[in-house]
FIZALO-486392 format. One record per residue (C-alpha): residue in three letters; y, x, z. Coordinates in Angstrom, 3 decimals. Layout:
<rs>
R  residu     north      east        up
R     ala         Y         X         Z
...
</rs>
This chain:
<rs>
R  residu     north      east        up
R     met    39.617    96.655    87.356
R     gly    37.919    93.368    86.752
R     arg    34.249    92.602    86.976
R     pro    31.253    94.046    85.183
R     trp    30.710    92.510    81.731
R     his    27.381    90.986    82.747
R     tyr    29.140    88.779    85.318
R     ala    30.278    86.575    82.422
R     cys    26.662    86.158    81.296
R     leu    26.020    83.991    84.338
R     tyr    28.474    81.401    83.057
R     ala    27.757    81.378    79.322
R     pro    24.205    82.701    78.981
R     ser    23.562    81.243    75.530
R     ala    26.414    83.333    74.132
R     phe    24.669    86.482    75.318
R     leu    21.007    85.922    74.477
R     tyr    20.870    88.804    72.029
R     phe    23.489    91.473    72.309
R     ser    23.810    95.171    71.699
R     ser    25.474    97.697    73.945
R     ala    28.364    97.768    71.446
R     phe    28.769    94.005    71.836
R     ala    28.605    94.270    75.622
R     phe    31.225    97.009    75.707
R     ser    33.507    95.161    73.288
R     leu    33.198    91.951    75.278
R     tyr    33.988    93.849    78.474
R     leu    37.000    95.420    76.749
R     leu    38.428    92.058    75.614
R     val    37.952    90.479    79.051
R     asn    39.444    93.540    80.733
R     ile    42.527    93.439    78.484
R     tyr    43.014    89.765    79.320
R     glu    42.533    90.290    83.060
R     arg    44.911    93.266    83.202
R     arg    47.683    91.231    81.618
R     cys    46.994    87.695    82.832
R     gly    45.094    88.205    86.086
R     ile    41.478    87.974    87.150
R     leu    39.532    85.063    85.697
R     ser    38.368    82.566    88.277
R     thr    34.775    81.417    88.441
R     tyr    35.863    78.361    86.448
R     gly    37.620    80.577    83.911
R     leu    34.471    82.622    83.398
R     lys    32.776    79.495    82.090
R     tyr    34.876    80.056    78.978
R     ser    33.710    83.630    78.487
R     arg    32.045    82.417    75.297
R     ala    35.554    82.367    73.802
R     phe    35.739    86.140    74.304
R     ala    32.342    86.517    72.610
R     asn    33.608    84.404    69.701
R     met    36.732    86.567    69.429
R     tyr    34.538    89.646    69.177
R     asn    32.314    87.983    66.563
R     val    35.260    87.185    64.284
R     gly    36.588    90.727    64.566
R     ile    39.512    90.488    66.983
R     ser    40.623    94.057    67.644
R     lys    41.838    95.614    70.864
R     glu    45.365    95.705    69.446
R     gln    45.269    92.011    68.487
R     met    44.051    91.092    71.974
R     ile    46.848    93.100    73.583
R     ala    49.440    91.412    71.347
R     ala    48.067    87.929    72.062
R     thr    47.907    88.400    75.823
R     ser    51.430    89.835    75.813
R     lys    52.673    86.600    74.246
R     val    50.660    84.301    76.496
R     cys    51.074    86.204    79.765
R     pro    54.387    88.070    79.793
R     glu    53.884    88.869    83.489
R     lys    50.779    89.299    85.564
R     lys    50.279    86.089    87.518
R     his    47.710    87.307    90.060
R     phe    47.574    90.390    92.183
R     ser    44.360    92.363    92.373
</rs>
């Protein structure tokens, strides 16, 4: 589900200049959690993919992301 992690790099390239495979996977995981709960990000929404990179950089865990998206998006808004 969702798009490959590198799709977000097109919209916020400066956030992804230097990244490891662990960073790439973690970023993909956070975006995927959001998209599963809240729906697929639009092209405009992907411009804010830097926010997901920032969440990773401050140590947001998978469990914290699930809890946050459950509060923000109680139901999936878009069908995929």
